[in-house]
N, C-alpha and C positions, 0 to 999 in steps of 0.2 A: 685528907681525902686520900686511901690506901688503898689502888684496884689491887683488887685477888681474882685469881684466875688467869686471863690472857697478861700477856708482856706487855705491858707499853715503855715505847720509845718514844724520845721526841724531836722533831726535826726544829730547828730552827732559821727559818728566813732569816737573808742577811743582803747579800749582794746576787742574787739567783733566783727572782721574783718571777717561777715560772714551773712548770711541772714536766714538761719535755726535757729531753737531753739533762738530765739532773742527776749525777750519781751519788748526792747526798741521801738524795729521798729514796735508791733502788738501797741501801746500805741499810738507813731506817726499817722500810719496809721487811729486808732483809732477818735485821737484828731482833724484833718484835712480832707479836700478834698484832699491834694495837700501833695507830703511831698517833701525836699531838702534833698539829702543827702551829707554830706562833710565828709571832714579828713582835720586836722589843722597839719600839720609839724610842731611840739615846737622845737626851737634850744636848749631850756633844755635839752630837753631830745635825742637831734640828738647826742650832743655834747661829752656826754658819749659812746654814741653805737658803740659799733666796725663795722667795716664796713660788715662781715656776717651778723649782726641782721639787717642791714639799709636793705642789701639786700634782706633778709626775710621780713622785713616790704615793700618792695618796691614791689615785687613781689606777695606779698597780696594782697594787693592794686589794683594793676595791675588786678587780677582776679577778683577779688571786680566791677571794674569800668567796669568791662566784662559782670558781670551779671547782671548789671544796664546799659545794651547796652550806655555803655560811659557816665552814668550820675552820677557821682561820683566827686562831685566837690573838690579838693584835691587842699588844699591853704598854705602860708605858716606864721610864726607868731605867737605869744603870742597870746592862745586863749582868753585871756578877751578883748582883742583888735577885733581879726577877727571875735570871735562869736555872738558879737551884730551887727559886719557892715552888716554879710550875714545876719541875724535877721532882718536890716535893709530893707537890700535891695529886697526882697524878701515879706517883711510885715508879719512875720512871731509871728505869735499867741502864739508859744510855741516851746523853746528847748528840744528834748529827749535823753536822754544817759543811758547806765548802770552805774550803782554804781563802782565809785572808793573809797576805802579804802585807799589806802598809805597814808602817809602824805604829799606828792606832790600832788598827786590827788586831796586829800580834800581840801589842801591849794589853790589852780587850780580854782576849779568846786565853790568854794567860794567867788573867785577872779572874776570869769566868771556872778556867780549868780546876784552878785552886779551891774558888768556893764549891764545884760540885763536890770533891772530894771521892770518895769513892768510884761515882758514877762518871763515866769515861763521856769525853769530851772527842769526836770521833771526825776527824775529818777527811773526807772522800771528795778531790776534783779542787777546782780553782776557776775564777772567771779568764781562767789566762788559758790559750790553745796550748803554750807547755810552761807549767810551772815556775817562777823564778827557783834556781841553785839548781835547774835539770842539763840547763848549757852550760857547761862551763868549758876551760881550756883543759888539755892535756892534762897539768897537775893541780888540774880540781881549780883551780882559782878562776873568778867570773872575769866576762868582758866586758871594757870598759870602751871598745868602738861597734859602730853596729855592724859594721860589714862581715868581719872574720864571726860575730855572733849570728848574723845573717842564716852564712853558708853550715854554721852546724847549726842552729835552731831548725834546719830543712831535714839535717841528716837526722836529728833526734826524734822529731814528727811528733805524733798523738795521736790519742784511743779514737774508734771511733764513737760517733752517739750512742749516748749511752740511750736504752730502750727503760723509759719512762712516761709515765702519767695521771693521770688520775688515779688509776683504778691500781697501780703498784703499792698500792694499801688499803690497810682498811682503818679507815681514820677515825678517833675518837671526837665525839663533840665539846666544844669547852662549856658549853651550857650549866655543864654540874658544876662548872668552877668557879662557878659568880662570884658564890660567897668567898672565897679565897683570893683568889688574882680577880683585881680590876680592869675592866673592859673595856677597853677606850674605841673608836671608830677613824678610821683612818685618816690624814690630813686633809684637811680641802683650804686651802685658801681662797678659791674665789675666783682666780685668773683663767684668762685663755691660753693654749697651748694651741702652738703652731703643728705641731707632730702627735699622735694619737696614742697613748701609752697602752702598757699592759701585752701582754706574750701575745695574743692575738693579733694585737696590729702587726708587731715585731715582725713573728712567721710571715704574714702577709705583706709586711712592706719590705723585705725582703725577695720576697716570690719575684715580687713586680720587678724589686730592684735589677735581679739576677735573671731577667726576663728581657728588658728592655735598657738599661743604660750599662751593664756589666761588661758589653764587647766594648766599648766607648771609653771606658772611663779612665784611662791613660792618658790618653789626650784633651778629655775634656774633667776631670777633677778639678784643674788650678782656677776654672772661670765660673766668678761669681754670680756672672749673669745669668746663667745656665742652672736649670733645672736637672746637673748633671751627676751629683754624688747622693751617697744612700739616705742620708740621715741615721744612718743605724749607730752611732757614737751614745746618743742615752739610753737606747736599750742595750748595750752591753754595758753602759755606767751601771744598769739597775739589773742587768742579767736575765731579759725577759726573753733574750737570746742568748746563749750561747754561739764559740766564734767556732766550736766545731762542728754544731749546725750550718752554720755560714760557710765553711770551709769547702763541704761535701762538694759545692759548685763553682772551689777556686784550682779541681785539682787540672786541668788544663793549662796549658803553658803560650797560652796568646797573651797579647799586652795586658790587656784591663783584666783580667782575673789574675794576673801575676802582680799587677802593680799593688791591686788591692789585697791581697794576698801578702805583700809586703808592708803595708800597712798593717795590718794586724801583728807583723810583726814585731814594727817597732811599738806598736800598744804591749806586745812582750816586755821588749826588750825595757821599754820603761819601768816597766814593771819590777823587773828583776834588778836594775840599777837602785831603785829605790829602798828594795830590798838588803840589798848587800851594802848599800850607804846610805841608812836612814837621817845623816844629819841632812841631806840632800834635799831634804822634802822644804824646806825654810831657809839652807844656806847654801853656800857655793859648793856644788860636787867639785872643780879644781877649786881648792881654796887659796891657789895663789891671786883668785880675782876677789878678795876678801880687801885686797889694796885698792880696787879699782875707784877712782873715787866720784862720788854720786853728790846729786843736789837736796840741798832741804829747805827748810823756812817758807818761809809764806811766800815766796812767787815762786817754790818749786809745787805747793798747796794748788796753786791758783791752777799753772798750767797741766797739774795732776788731774784736777776738778773740768776744766775743757777739755782736755785729753778723754775724762769721763761721759760727759755727757753730749759728745762729736763736734767742739766746738772749735778745731783745732786752724782751721784755712784750711787744710787739706782733704777736700773732697772724699776721696779712698779711705781715708781711718776714719773719716767722719761719716760716711756710712756704714763700716761696719760697728763704731764705737756706737750707733745709733740700733742697727740691728738687732745688737746684744741688748738694749736698753727696751726695747721693745717683744723681743719673740725669747730671749735666752739663749740665743745659737746665734755664731758667726760660722760665716766659711773660712776652712783652716786655711787657704792662701792671703786670706784677711787677717785671720791674728797674726799671723807673720809679722805682715805688714803692721798693723797699731804695736805689738809687739816690741819691732823696731825701733818702733817711732818714739815711743814710751822710752826704751835705755839710750837710745843711741842718739834722737835727737835735741828729748826731753831731759834726758841725765840722770833719771829716776832712778830706785833701785826697782827694780825686775819683782822682789817679793810687792809690792805696789801693787803691780796690774796683775799678780797671779794669783791678790788674794781677792780683788774684783771679779776677774773674773771665776772664781770659784765660789762667788755670791751671786754672779749673775746665770752661769750657764747650766742649764737642764740635764747636759752631761759634763759636769763639772768633774772631775778623775784627778785625784793627788798625786799620779803617778805622771801622767801622760802631759798633764796642766803644769805641774811645778818644774820636768824637764822639757818640756816644751817652750815653757818662755825662757831658760838656760841654753839653751840650745840657740834663741835671738841673743841671749844678751851675750851669750860666746865662752860665758862659767859651766859650761855640761860637757859633756862625751864627746861632743864634736874637736875632730882634731887640729887645724886650724880656723876659728872662726871668726878674730880679732877685729880683722876687716872686712867683714860682709857687714855693712850699711846700707839697706834695702832705700831704695831712694822712692818715696811715695808716689810722685808723679810718674816715672818711668812703671813702678808696678802697677797704677793706674791702668794705666796705654795698654799695655803689654794684657793685665789680663781682665780687663772690663773695657775692650776696644772701640765698643759704642757707647759707653756710659748708662747702660742699663740699670746698673746694678749703684749705680750712683743719683740716679735719681729716683728710683725708686725709695733710697733711705733720706735723702735728703731733697725736701719738696723746695728746697729754695733754689735748687738748680734745675727742677722738673723741664724750664722753658728753655737751658743753656745749648748752644748744639756741642763745645771743644769746654765739656763738663771736668777734663784733671788740667790744662792748662790755664781754662779761662779766657783766652787770646781776648777775648770779644766786651771783656768786662766780667767784674765780682758785683754779682747783684749784691744791692745796700744790706739787705735782711742777713748776707753772709757774712761772718768775717773775715778778717784778713789774718792771713800765717799768722801764727805766735811763736813762730820762730823761724831763720832762714835755714833750711837744710843744707845748703852748701856751707855756710860755714858751721853747724854743726855737725857734719860730719868731720868736716877738719878735727873742730874741738875733741869726738867722739875718738877718732883713731890718736892726737897728743895723748888724751888720755891712755887709750887700752897700749898706747907704746910703753908708759913708763911703767907700765907690768910686763911685758909679754918678753 
């Protein structure tokens, strides 16, 4: 169906499921008289997503559709097939997107651009405060270490939030395409979420956090026993809010806002690292670590299963893994603890843990997840990491001193006073430690020492 008269454009949503602060929407509205909004459910991405992430995605799409008065076209298939089909159906003069810098996203967008032919695929903005490629050294090369990157990142800066919303475009109704493009419902896996999805919830949640907990974020953010973090990671993953919107509340230099801004910079840094070194999605960024000795075989698989199920006998590790299983979320400090345990106490490949996290986490993001894991494994961008081996007992005592976090997620220990060292005895229903931490720490240092 070719449109005559008004000039149509296509706005293809991906990791930007919002209408406010959306530069690609501004450009789509400026490029044509009418805009068709669409989302393509890509089977390659759906395959690796757990039920909670699909549920969050589906709810975000439903809210976006509501904000557009039912004029969001949701279809499924390979984007390099579906986007050109939709474009032809409306006679689109251009297709507008937010840039995706991940290896998969770049390959996909190149394929779509090729399939579109003379119709331009126009990228405006990105999911980051400062997009990959903008923060470079004087010679134009990318930063390999966060601290100098962070200093330059602040100098480069970012634009103000874009002025956009439902009224930015005259939206085309996809109902007229029903015979040409199959319309599907948003995913609904029927699982409960412990965080409300959607743009409205994201804006509300950020405003509440900025008002109540941002000031104390620097000193409280490592405490999993307290509700002191923003829980914005899933919203950033799906783009129901842009970090620019959040950064307007981080302009002052008090410790809380400064610490939060630094975390947003880490998110940008890891995005830039993955963009510049795409092999680091599943292989060691530091290729020297390709030689590290890891355990495999049946005993390794059994240890991995115990770790996944929260049955290691180390309370803080088990609490984190059970929180992940039950909610699709884990506190960031605990993520570091369980990751260190997997790679340095169990001597398993970091890729095993990274894959499990991506399957389970609602906020599973390829750049942050993979490079967070490599930070723990020692194979990433950290300057001198091999000797960093977290003691899970000491970490539990330091960051969950009252044991409230452990008791919440490990009910076998609900009535135990000293939940981290279990000096008064280990309940029969709770497993014995599957390894001896002191011995495995020595073994980890031996293995790392052989490649350092």
